[in-house]
BAMAR-913459 format. One record per atom (N, C-alpha, C, O): residue number from 1; residue in three letters; atom name; x, y, z negated. Coordinates in steps of 0.02 Angstrom, whole numbers, plus 50000, padded with zeros to 5 digits. Each point is the difference from the previous one (the first is absolute). Example, Ala and Ser with C-alpha at 12.3 -4.5 7.8 and 13.67 -1.06 7.14 Angstrom:
- num:residuo:atomo:u:v:w
- 1:ALA:N:50660:49716:49610
- 1:ALA:CA:49955:50059:50000
- 1:ALA:C:50045:50060:50000
- 1:ALA:O:50052:49999:49967
- 2:SER:N:49930:50054:50069
- 2:SER:CA:50042:50059:49997
- 2:SER:C:49961:50055:49963
- 2:SER:O:50025:50055:49992
//
This chain:
- num:residuo:atomo:u:v:w
- 1:MET:N:50042:49941:50000
- 1:MET:CA:49958:50059:50000
- 1:MET:C:50044:50062:50000
- 1:MET:O:50050:50002:49964
- 2:GLN:N:49932:50047:50075
- 2:GLN:CA:50039:50062:50002
- 2:GLN:C:49965:50053:49958
- 2:GLN:O:49940:50010:50004
- 3:VAL:N:50101:50024:49954
- 3:VAL:CA:49974:50054:49957
- 3:VAL:C:50046:50061:50007
- 3:VAL:O:50058:49995:50019
- 4:ILE:N:49913:50063:49965
- 4:ILE:CA:50038:50062:49999
- 4:ILE:C:50009:50019:49926
- 4:ILE:O:49951:50005:49963
- 5:LEU:N:50111:50003:50016
- 5:LEU:CA:50014:50015:49930
- 5:LEU:C:49983:50073:49985
- 5:LEU:O:50018:50046:50037
- 6:ILE:N:49947:49964:49907
- 6:ILE:CA:49983:50067:49976
- 6:ILE:C:50054:50025:49953
- 6:ILE:O:50012:50061:49995
- 7:GLN:N:50020:49894:49969
- 7:GLN:CA:50053:50016:49953
- 7:GLN:C:50060:49955:50014
- 7:GLN:O:49994:49950:50034
- 8:ASP:N:50063:50069:49939
- 8:ASP:CA:50059:49957:50006
- 8:ASP:C:49988:49936:49959
- 8:ASP:O:49977:50003:49944
- 9:VAL:N:50040:49940:50085
- 9:VAL:CA:49994:49936:49967
- 9:VAL:C:50068:49967:50003
- 9:VAL:O:50029:49991:50053
- 10:ASP:N:49997:49990:49888
- 10:ASP:CA:50066:49968:49997
- 10:ASP:C:50002:49937:50043
- 10:ASP:O:49952:49962:50002
- 11:ASN:N:50103:50029:50032
- 11:ASN:CA:50013:49942:50043
- 11:ASN:C:49950:49992:50057
- 11:ASN:O:49994:49945:50028
- 12:LEU:N:49970:50108:49989
- 12:LEU:CA:49952:49995:50054
- 12:LEU:C:50007:50058:50049
- 12:LEU:O:50007:49989:50060
- 13:GLY:N:49991:50073:49916
- 13:GLY:CA:50006:50057:50045
- 13:GLY:C:49982:50066:49966
- 13:GLY:O:49985:50002:49941
- 14:GLY:N:50016:50051:50100
- 14:GLY:CA:49986:50067:49975
- 14:GLY:C:49933:50026:50024
- 14:GLY:O:49963:49965:50034
- 15:VAL:N:50022:50097:49946
- 15:VAL:CA:49938:50033:50017
- 15:VAL:C:49991:50005:50076
- 15:VAL:O:50048:50012:50036
- 16:ASN:N:49890:49978:49987
- 16:ASN:CA:49982:50004:50071
- 16:ASN:C:50038:49951:50043
- 16:ASN:O:50017:50014:50058
- 17:GLU:N:49998:49928:49915
- 17:GLU:CA:50035:49948:50038
- 17:GLU:C:49952:49942:50014
- 17:GLU:O:49963:49979:49956
- 18:LEU:N:50039:49996:50105
- 18:LEU:CA:49958:49944:50020
- 18:LEU:C:50039:49936:49985
- 18:LEU:O:50055:49990:50027
- 19:VAL:N:49917:49966:49931
- 19:VAL:CA:50034:49938:49982
- 19:VAL:C:49952:49941:50008
- 19:VAL:O:49939:50007:49995
- 20:SER:N:50090:49934:50016
- 20:SER:CA:49961:49938:50004
- 20:SER:C:50009:49962:49934
- 20:SER:O:50056:49988:49978
- 21:VAL:N:49887:49994:49991
- 21:VAL:CA:50002:49962:49937
- 21:VAL:C:49949:49944:50005
- 21:VAL:O:49960:49998:50046
- 22:LYS:N:50043:49957:49907
- 22:LYS:CA:49951:49945:49999
- 22:LYS:C:49932:50027:49978
- 22:LYS:O:49996:50049:49963
- 23:ASN:N:49952:49920:50062
- 23:ASN:CA:49931:50023:49987
- 23:ASN:C:49985:50007:49926
- 23:ASN:O:49972:50051:49979
- 24:GLY:N:50045:49899:49982
- 24:GLY:CA:49986:50002:49928
- 24:GLY:C:50035:50056:49964
- 24:GLY:O:49971:50033:49957
- 25:TYR:N:50092:49980:50061
- 25:TYR:CA:50039:50054:49969
- 25:TYR:C:49967:50067:50014
- 25:TYR:O:49996:50043:49957
- 26:ALA:N:49980:49966:50105
- 26:ALA:CA:49968:50063:50019
- 26:ALA:C:49933:50007:49964
- 26:ALA:O:49986:50052:49970
- 27:ARG:N:49971:49897:50033
- 27:ARG:CA:49932:50005:49973
- 27:ARG:C:49999:50000:49923
- 27:ARG:O:49957:50034:49971
- 28:ASN:N:50089:49929:49998
- 28:ASN:CA:49997:49993:49927
- 28:ASN:C:50045:50048:49962
- 28:ASN:O:49990:50012:49941
- 29:PHE:N:50060:50017:50093
- 29:PHE:CA:50046:50043:49963
- 29:PHE:C:50006:50070:50031
- 29:PHE:O:49985:50050:49966
- 30:LEU:N:50036:49954:50096
- 30:LEU:CA:50015:50066:50030
- 30:LEU:C:49938:50044:50008
- 30:LEU:O:50002:50058:49979
- 31:ILE:N:49945:49916:50049
- 31:ILE:CA:49941:50041:50014
- 31:ILE:C:49963:50018:49935
- 31:ILE:O:49981:50059:49993
- 32:PRO:N:50006:49895:49960
- 32:PRO:CA:49966:50020:49938
- 32:PRO:C:50038:50050:49958
- 32:PRO:O:49970:50042:49967
- 33:LYS:N:50097:49955:50034
- 33:LYS:CA:50040:50048:49961
- 33:LYS:C:50013:50064:50039
- 33:LYS:O:50038:50043:49977
- 34:LYS:N:49930:49964:50081
- 34:LYS:CA:50007:50059:50043
- 34:LYS:C:50073:50014:50018
- 34:LYS:O:50022:50058:50003
- 35:LEU:N:50015:49889:50010
- 35:LEU:CA:50068:50006:50024
- 35:LEU:C:50002:49998:50077
- 35:LEU:O:50049:50021:50030
- 36:ALA:N:49897:49952:50000
- 36:ALA:CA:49998:49993:50073
- 36:ALA:C:49928:50001:50024
- 36:ALA:O:49953:49989:49962
- 37:VAL:N:50040:50023:50103
- 37:VAL:CA:49935:49993:50034
- 37:VAL:C:50009:49954:50059
- 37:VAL:O:50055:49993:50027
- 38:GLU:N:49890:49975:49993
- 38:GLU:CA:50003:49955:50057
- 38:GLU:C:50013:50039:50064
- 38:GLU:O:49973:50055:50009
- 39:ALA:N:50069:49918:50034
- 39:ALA:CA:50018:50034:50063
- 39:ALA:C:49944:49993:50050
- 39:ALA:O:49990:49947:50030
- 40:SER:N:49972:50107:49980
- 40:SER:CA:49948:50003:50050
- 40:SER:C:50020:50053:50051
- 40:SER:O:50046:50039:49987
- 41:PRO:N:49921:49964:50070
- 41:PRO:CA:50019:50051:50049
- 41:PRO:C:49997:50072:49972
- 41:PRO:O:50043:50041:50015
- 42:SER:N:49906:49974:49945
- 42:SER:CA:49995:50068:49972
- 42:SER:C:50055:50013:49948
- 42:SER:O:50027:50055:49998
- 43:SER:N:49988:49895:49960
- 43:SER:CA:50053:50011:49950
- 43:SER:C:50069:50004:50033
- 43:SER:O:50044:50035:49975
- 44:LEU:N:49966:49930:50081
- 44:LEU:CA:50063:50006:50037
- 44:LEU:C:50008:50070:50029
- 44:LEU:O:50055:50027:50000
- 45:LYS:N:49890:50002:50026
- 45:LYS:CA:50003:50068:50026
- 45:LYS:C:50016:50049:49944
- 45:LYS:O:50040:50046:50009
- 46:GLN:N:49929:49945:49933
- 46:GLN:CA:50014:50044:49943
- 46:GLN:C:50073:49994:49979
- 46:GLN:O:50032:50051:49985
- 47:MET:N:49996:49888:50015
- 47:MET:CA:50070:49990:49982
- 47:MET:C:50045:50036:50050
- 47:MET:O:50048:50033:49980
- 48:GLU:N:49937:49961:50085
- 48:GLU:CA:50041:50034:50051
- 48:GLU:C:49997:50076:49992
- 48:GLU:O:50051:50033:50007
- 49:GLU:N:49890:49994:49977
- 49:GLU:CA:49993:50072:49991
- 49:GLU:C:50039:50023:49938
- 49:GLU:O:50033:50052:50003
- 50:LYS:N:49964:49910:49943
- 50:LYS:CA:50037:50018:49939
- 50:LYS:C:50075:49999:50015
- 50:LYS:O:50037:50045:49978
- 51:ASN:N:49986:49904:50058
- 51:ASN:CA:50071:49996:50017
- 51:ASN:C:50021:50058:50044
- 51:ASN:O:50055:50027:49992
- 52:LYS:N:49903:49993:50055
- 52:LYS:CA:50015:50057:50044
- 52:LYS:C:50006:50065:49960
- 52:LYS:O:50045:50039:50011
- 53:GLN:N:49908:49971:49942
- 53:GLN:CA:50002:50060:49958
- 53:GLN:C:50062:49999:49955
- 53:GLN:O:50031:50052:49989
- 54:LEU:N:49987:49890:49986
- 54:LEU:CA:50059:49994:49958
- 54:LEU:C:50063:50016:50039
- 54:LEU:O:50045:50034:49974
- 55:ARG:N:49960:49943:50088
- 55:ARG:CA:50058:50016:50042
- 55:ARG:C:50004:50075:50014
- 55:ARG:O:50055:50028:49998
- 56:LYS:N:49888:50004:50015
- 56:LYS:CA:50000:50073:50012
- 56:LYS:C:50024:50037:49938
- 56:LYS:O:50039:50048:50005
- 57:LYS:N:49937:49930:49938
- 57:LYS:CA:50020:50032:49937
- 57:LYS:C:50075:49992:49988
- 57:LYS:O:50034:50047:49979
- 58:GLU:N:49992:49893:50034
- 58:GLU:CA:50072:49988:49991
- 58:GLU:C:50042:50042:50049
- 58:GLU:O:50052:50025:49981
- 59:GLU:N:49924:49982:50081
- 59:GLU:CA:50037:50041:50049
- 59:GLU:C:50001:50073:49978
- 59:GLU:O:50051:50033:50007
- 60:LYS:N:49893:49991:49968
- 60:LYS:CA:49996:50070:49976
- 60:LYS:C:50048:50010:49941
- 60:LYS:O:50035:50051:49996
- 61:MET:N:49965:49900:49958
- 61:MET:CA:50044:50005:49942
- 61:MET:C:50073:49997:50021
- 61:MET:O:50042:50036:49972
- 62:LEU:N:49975:49922:50076
- 62:LEU:CA:50068:49995:50024
- 62:LEU:C:50023:50065:50033
- 62:LEU:O:50057:50020:49991
- 63:ALA:N:49898:50012:50047
- 63:ALA:CA:50017:50064:50030
- 63:ALA:C:50013:50053:49947
- 63:ALA:O:50046:50040:50008
- 64:GLU:N:49914:49960:49939
- 64:GLU:CA:50010:50048:49945
- 64:GLU:C:50067:49987:49965
- 64:GLU:O:50036:50047:49983
- 65:ILE:N:49980:49889:50006
- 65:ILE:CA:50063:49983:49968
- 65:ILE:C:50059:50022:50043
- 65:ILE:O:50049:50026:49974
- 66:ASN:N:49946:49964:50092
- 66:ASN:CA:50054:50022:50044
- 66:ASN:C:50009:50075:49999
- 66:ASN:O:50057:50025:50001
- 67:LYS:N:49888:50012:49995
- 67:LYS:CA:50004:50074:49996
- 67:LYS:C:50035:50021:49936
- 67:LYS:O:50043:50044:50001
- 68:VAL:N:49938:49926:49943
- 68:VAL:CA:50030:50016:49935
- 68:VAL:C:50075:49982:50001
- 68:VAL:O:50041:50038:49975
- 69:THR:N:49976:49905:50055
- 69:THR:CA:50069:49978:50004
- 69:THR:C:50043:50050:50039
- 69:THR:O:50056:50016:49980
- 70:GLU:N:49918:50008:50077
- 70:GLU:CA:50038:50048:50040
- 70:GLU:C:50014:50063:49961
- 70:GLU:O:50055:50027:50003
- 71:VAL:N:49895:49998:49960
- 71:VAL:CA:50009:50062:49961
- 71:VAL:C:50051:49989:49944
- 71:VAL:O:50041:50043:49987
- 72:LEU:N:49955:49898:49981
- 72:LEU:CA:50047:49987:49945
- 72:LEU:C:50072:49992:50024
- 72:LEU:O:50047:50019:49965
- 73:LYS:N:49961:49953:50094
- 73:LYS:CA:50068:49988:50026
- 73:LYS:C:50029:50062:50034
- 73:LYS:O:50060:50001:50015
- 74:ALA:N:49900:50050:49998
- 74:ALA:CA:50023:50058:50037
- 74:ALA:C:50058:50035:49965
- 74:ALA:O:50049:50019:50032
- 75:SER:N:49946:49990:49903
- 75:SER:CA:50053:50032:49962
- 75:SER:C:50002:49970:49930
- 75:SER:O:49948:49978:49975
- 76:PRO:N:50110:50021:49993
- 76:PRO:CA:50004:49970:49933
- 76:PRO:C:49964:50042:49948
- 76:PRO:O:49996:50061:50006
- 77:LEU:N:49979:49907:49943
- 77:LEU:CA:49969:50035:49944
- 77:LEU:C:50054:50032:49958
- 77:LEU:O:50056:49975:49997
- 78:GLN:N:49926:50078:49970
- 78:GLN:CA:50046:50034:49954
- 78:GLN:C:49973:49991:49929
- 78:GLN:O:49945:50021:49985
- 79:ILE:N:50094:49947:49972
- 79:ILE:CA:49981:49990:49931
- 79:ILE:C:50050:50036:49956
- 79:ILE:O:50060:49991:50005
- 80:VAL:N:49913:50051:49952
- 80:VAL:CA:50043:50040:49955
- 80:VAL:C:49999:49967:49931
- 80:VAL:O:49947:49984:49974
- 81:ALA:N:50113:50007:49998
- 81:ALA:CA:50006:49968:49934
- 81:ALA:C:50049:50040:49958
- 81:ALA:O:50047:50031:50026
- 82:LYS:N:49942:49969:49909
- 82:LYS:CA:50045:50034:49954
- 82:LYS:C:50065:49960:49995
- 82:LYS:O:49999:49939:49994
- 83:THR:N:50057:50096:50009
- 83:THR:CA:50064:49966:49998
- 83:THR:C:50045:50031:49947
- 83:THR:O:49990:50056:49978
- 84:GLY:N:50059:49904:50002
- 84:GLY:CA:50051:50025:49955
- 84:GLY:C:50056:50032:50039
- 84:GLY:O:49995:50007:50061
- 85:THR:N:50058:50013:49906
- 85:THR:CA:50056:50033:50034
- 85:THR:C:50038:49952:50046
- 85:THR:O:50032:50022:50047
- 86:SER:N:49965:49913:49940
- 86:SER:CA:50037:49952:50041
- 86:SER:C:49961:49979:50062
- 86:SER:O:50026:49962:50041
- 87:GLY:N:49912:50061:49967
- 87:GLY:CA:49961:49982:50058
- 87:GLY:C:49956:49939:49989
- 87:GLY:O:49967:49977:50047
- 88:LYS:N:50032:49997:49892
- 88:LYS:CA:49955:49943:49985
- 88:LYS:C:49932:50026:49980
- 88:LYS:O:49993:50053:49969
- 89:ILE:N:49956:49909:50049
- 89:ILE:CA:49932:50020:49987
- 89:ILE:C:49981:49979:49928
- 89:ILE:O:50020:49947:49977
- 90:PHE:N:49942:50097:49990
- 90:PHE:CA:49972:49981:49935
- 90:PHE:C:49942:49954:50014
- 90:PHE:O:49949:50021:50029
- 91:GLY:N:50057:49916:49952
- 91:GLY:CA:49948:49950:50016
- 91:GLY:C:50014:49971:50069
- 91:GLY:O:50058:49991:50019
- 92:SER:N:49889:49995:50019
- 92:SER:CA:50008:49974:50068
- 92:SER:C:49939:50020:50042
- 92:SER:O:49948:50020:49973
- 93:VAL:N:50060:49975:50092
- 93:VAL:CA:49945:50016:50046
- 93:VAL:C:49954:49939:50004
- 93:VAL:O:50023:49944:50008
- 94:THR:N:49912:50068:49985
- 94:THR:CA:49951:49945:50000
- 94:THR:C:49954:50005:50061
- 94:THR:O:50001:50049:50037
- 95:SER:N:49960:49899:49972
- 95:SER:CA:49952:50000:50056
- 95:SER:C:49946:50054:49990
- 95:SER:O:49972:50024:50049
- 96:LEU:N:50014:49994:49889
- 96:LEU:CA:49951:50053:49987
- 96:LEU:C:50026:50067:50027
- 96:LEU:O:49962:50039:50030
- 97:GLN:N:50102:49975:49960
- 97:GLN:CA:50029:50062:50027
- 97:GLN:C:49999:50000:50077
- 97:GLN:O:49989:50052:50030
- 98:ILE:N:50023:49891:49999
- 98:ILE:CA:49999:49995:50074
- 98:ILE:C:49928:50010:50025
- 98:ILE:O:49990:50035:50049
- 99:ALA:N:49961:49935:49917
- 99:ALA:CA:49930:50009:50020
- 99:ALA:C:49979:50073:49995
- 99:ALA:O:49966:50026:50044
- 100:ARG:N:50056:50009:49903
- 100:ARG:CA:49984:50071:49994
- 100:ARG:C:50034:50041:50054
- 100:ARG:O:49970:50047:50027
- 101:ALA:N:50091:49935:49990
- 101:ALA:CA:50036:50036:50053
- 101:ALA:C:49966:49990:50068
- 101:ALA:O:49996:50047:50040
- 102:ILE:N:49980:49893:49973
- 102:ILE:CA:49964:49986:50063
- 102:ILE:C:49937:50042:50003
- 102:ILE:O:49983:50029:50052
- 103:LYS:N:49981:49975:49892
- 103:LYS:CA:49938:50039:49998
- 103:LYS:C:50014:50074:50010
- 103:LYS:O:49965:50034:50037
- 104:ASP:N:50086:49992:49929
- 104:ASP:CA:50016:50072:50004
- 104:ASP:C:50030:50019:50067
- 104:ASP:O:49981:50052:50028
- 105:GLN:N:50065:49908:49998
- 105:GLN:CA:50037:50020:50060
- 105:GLN:C:49968:49976:50065
- 105:GLN:O:50006:50034:50051
- 106:LYS:N:49961:49908:49948
- 106:LYS:CA:49972:49972:50062
- 106:LYS:C:49924:50001:50002
- 106:LYS:O:49970:49995:50053
- 107:GLY:N:49998:50013:49888
- 107:GLY:CA:49928:50005:49999
- 107:GLY:C:49962:49934:49997
- 107:GLY:O:49940:49999:50011
- 108:PHE:N:50094:49945:49977
- 108:PHE:CA:49968:49935:49996
- 108:PHE:C:50000:49975:49929
- 108:PHE:O:50051:50005:49965
- 109:ASP:N:49893:49968:50013
- 109:ASP:CA:49994:49973:49933
- 109:ASP:C:50011:49925:50002
- 109:ASP:O:49956:49962:50021
- 110:ILE:N:50103:50015:49958
- 110:ILE:CA:50018:49930:50002
- 110:ILE:C:50008:49975:49928
- 110:ILE:O:50034:50033:49959
- 111:ASP:N:49936:49911:50026
- 111:ASP:CA:50002:49972:49932
- 111:ASP:C:50072:49982:49983
- 111:ASP:O:50036:49969:50040
- 112:ARG:N:49985:50049:49901
- 112:ARG:CA:50070:49988:49979
- 112:ARG:C:50016:49926:49997
- 112:ARG:O:50059:49981:50006
- 113:ARG:N:49891:49976:49985
- 113:ARG:CA:50013:49928:49996
- 113:ARG:C:50016:49970:50068
- 113:ARG:O:50024:49944:50004
- 114:ARG:N:49965:50093:50049
- 114:ARG:CA:50017:49977:50067
- 114:ARG:C:50071:50020:50020
- 114:ARG:O:50024:49979:50052
- 115:ILE:N:50008:50061:49907
- 115:ILE:CA:50068:50024:50014
- 115:ILE:C:50050:49958:49961
- 115:ILE:O:49994:49994:49939
- 116:HIS:N:50055:49979:50096
- 116:HIS:CA:50050:49957:49967
- 116:HIS:C:50069:50029:50012
- 116:HIS:O:50020:50015:50057
- 117:ILE:N:50018:49993:49889
- 117:ILE:CA:50069:50024:50003
- 117:ILE:C:50044:49941:49984
- 117:ILE:O:49988:49963:49952
- 118:SER:N:50064:50027:50089
- 118:SER:CA:50042:49940:49992
- 118:SER:C:50042:50000:49936
- 118:SER:O:50009:49948:49970
- 119:ASP:N:50016:50110:50010
- 119:ASP:CA:50042:50001:49940
- 119:ASP:C:49988:50064:49961
- 119:ASP:O:49967:50046:50025
- 120:ASP:N:50060:49957:49914
- 120:ASP:CA:49992:50060:49958
- 120:ASP:C:50038:50058:50031
- 120:ASP:O:50057:49993:50022
- 121:ILE:N:49911:50064:49980
- 121:ILE:CA:50032:50060:50029
- 121:ILE:C:50017:50047:49943
- 121:ILE:O:49956:50030:49969
- 122:LYS:N:50109:49974:50017
- 122:LYS:CA:50022:50041:49944
- 122:LYS:C:50051:50053:50021
- 122:LYS:O:50028:50035:49958
- 123:GLU:N:49984:49970:50108
- 123:GLU:CA:50047:50050:50025
- 123:GLU:C:49969:50037:50059
- 123:GLU:O:49952:49976:50030
- 124:LEU:N:50077:50082:49985
- 124:LEU:CA:49977:50039:50057
- 124:LEU:C:50020:49964:50065
- 124:LEU:O:50050:49964:50001
- 125:GLY:N:49911:50045:50052
- 125:GLY:CA:50017:49970:50064
- 125:GLY:C:49939:49982:50040
- 125:GLY:O:49944:50020:49983
- 126:THR:N:50067:49943:50072
- 126:THR:CA:49946:49979:50044
- 126:THR:C:49986:49926:49989
- 126:THR:O:50047:49960:49997
- 127:TYR:N:49890:50022:49997
- 127:TYR:CA:49980:49932:49987
- 127:TYR:C:49942:49980:50044
- 127:TYR:O:49972:50041:50037
- 128:LYS:N:50009:49895:49960
- 128:LYS:CA:49944:49973:50039
- 128:LYS:C:49949:49969:49953
- 128:LYS:O:50018:49971:49948
- 129:ALA:N:49918:50035:50071
- 129:ALA:CA:49946:49968:49964
- 129:ALA:C:49955:49965:50051
- 129:ALA:O:49997:50021:50058
- 130:THR:N:49970:49926:49921
- 130:THR:CA:49955:49963:50044
- 130:THR:C:49928:50012:49978
- 130:THR:O:49985:49995:49940
- 131:ILE:N:49972:50019:50108
- 131:ILE:CA:49928:50009:49986
- 131:ILE:C:49963:49942:50032
- 131:ILE:O:50007:49987:50059
- 132:ASP:N:49953:49979:49900
- 132:ASP:CA:49960:49943:50024
- 132:ASP:C:49928:50022:50009
- 132:ASP:O:49966:50015:49951
- 133:PHE:N:50011:49988:50112
- 133:PHE:CA:49931:50020:50014
- 133:PHE:C:49952:49942:49999
- 133:PHE:O:49939:50010:50007
- 134:GLY:N:50084:49929:49983
- 134:GLY:CA:49957:49941:50000
- 134:GLY:C:49997:49969:50070
- 134:GLY:O:50020:50032:50049
- 135:ASN:N:49956:49907:49956
- 135:ASN:CA:49995:49964:50064
- 135:ASN:C:50066:49997:50037
- 135:ASN:O:50002:50008:50061
- 136:ASN:N:50053:49982:49903
- 136:ASN:CA:50067:49995:50029
- 136:ASN:C:50022:50064:50035
- 136:ASN:O:50040:49997:50047
- 137:ASN:N:49933:50060:49933
- 137:ASN:CA:50021:50065:50027
- 137:ASN:C:50042:50036:49948
- 137:ASN:O:49974:50026:49951
- 138:THR:N:50091:49975:50061
- 138:THR:CA:50046:50036:49955
- 138:THR:C:50042:50048:50040
- 138:THR:O:50010:49991:50060
- 139:THR:N:50014:50060:49906
- 139:THR:CA:50045:50048:50032
- 139:THR:C:50052:50021:49949
- 139:THR:O:49988:50000:49940
- 140:GLU:N:50069:50019:50086
- 140:GLU:CA:50054:50022:49957
- 140:GLU:C:50010:50075:50010
- 140:GLU:O:50006:50023:50057
- 141:ILE:N:49995:50015:49889
- 141:ILE:CA:50009:50072:50005
- 141:ILE:C:50065:50020:49965
- 141:ILE:O:50024:49966:49955
- 142:ASP:N:50002:50091:50067
- 142:ASP:CA:50060:50029:49969
- 142:ASP:C:49979:50055:49953
- 142:ASP:O:49951:50036:50013
- 143:PHE:N:50085:49971:49932
- 143:PHE:CA:49988:50057:49956
- 143:PHE:C:50067:50021:49970
- 143:PHE:O:50046:49960:49990
- 144:GLU:N:49958:50105:49997
- 144:GLU:CA:50062:50029:49975
- 144:GLU:C:49988:50027:49930
- 144:GLU:O:49952:50037:49989
- 145:VAL:N:50091:49944:49965
- 145:VAL:CA:49995:50023:49932
- 145:VAL:C:50049:50058:49991
- 145:VAL:O:50060:49993:50011
- 146:LYS:N:49913:50065:49970
- 146:LYS:CA:50041:50061:49991
- 146:LYS:C:49997:50020:49927
- 146:LYS:O:49951:49985:49965
- 147:GLY:N:50101:50048:50013
- 147:GLY:CA:50003:50025:49932
- 147:GLY:C:49959:50063:49992
- 147:GLY:O:49994:50041:50046
- 148:GLU:N:49976:49967:49895
- 148:GLU:CA:49961:50060:49986
- 148:GLU:C:50047:50058:49989
- 148:GLU:O:50047:49996:49960
- 149:GLN:N:49939:50059:50075
- 149:GLN:CA:50044:50058:49996
- 149:GLN:C:49975:50047:49945
- 149:GLN:O:49940:50014:49995
- 150:ALA:N:50106:50010:49965
- 150:ALA:CA:49982:50044:49943
- 150:ALA:C:49993:50071:50023
- 150:ALA:O:49985:50044:49959
//
């Protein structure tokens, strides 16, 4: 029997996926628990329409991510930190400071939990950070840490 899954089912498939299962499994488990519906011509059309809308939404989101990536890579971010006389930073630069700099300088609001810094930044200089947009979309940006001028 062929069914269309409404929810993800372990070891079977994901949402809006057409799968073949045994009749008893479909009638006694999947359909009563509203995990799947029987594959009929009308439900197949609905599944195709949902998949088409999902692809359009993903394409739109990918275009937006590409636009944001181009703006972020255009020029390095400038992060100002308090320093001692030797040029070492008091504390370290965090993903929160990078997120604030992106919002102030580039105009994009990116969650700090999506920004990953490879190592502790405790000195002035140029560094790289990785931003994870989800769905295997990541980008690497440059940022420069400058000392605060008195």
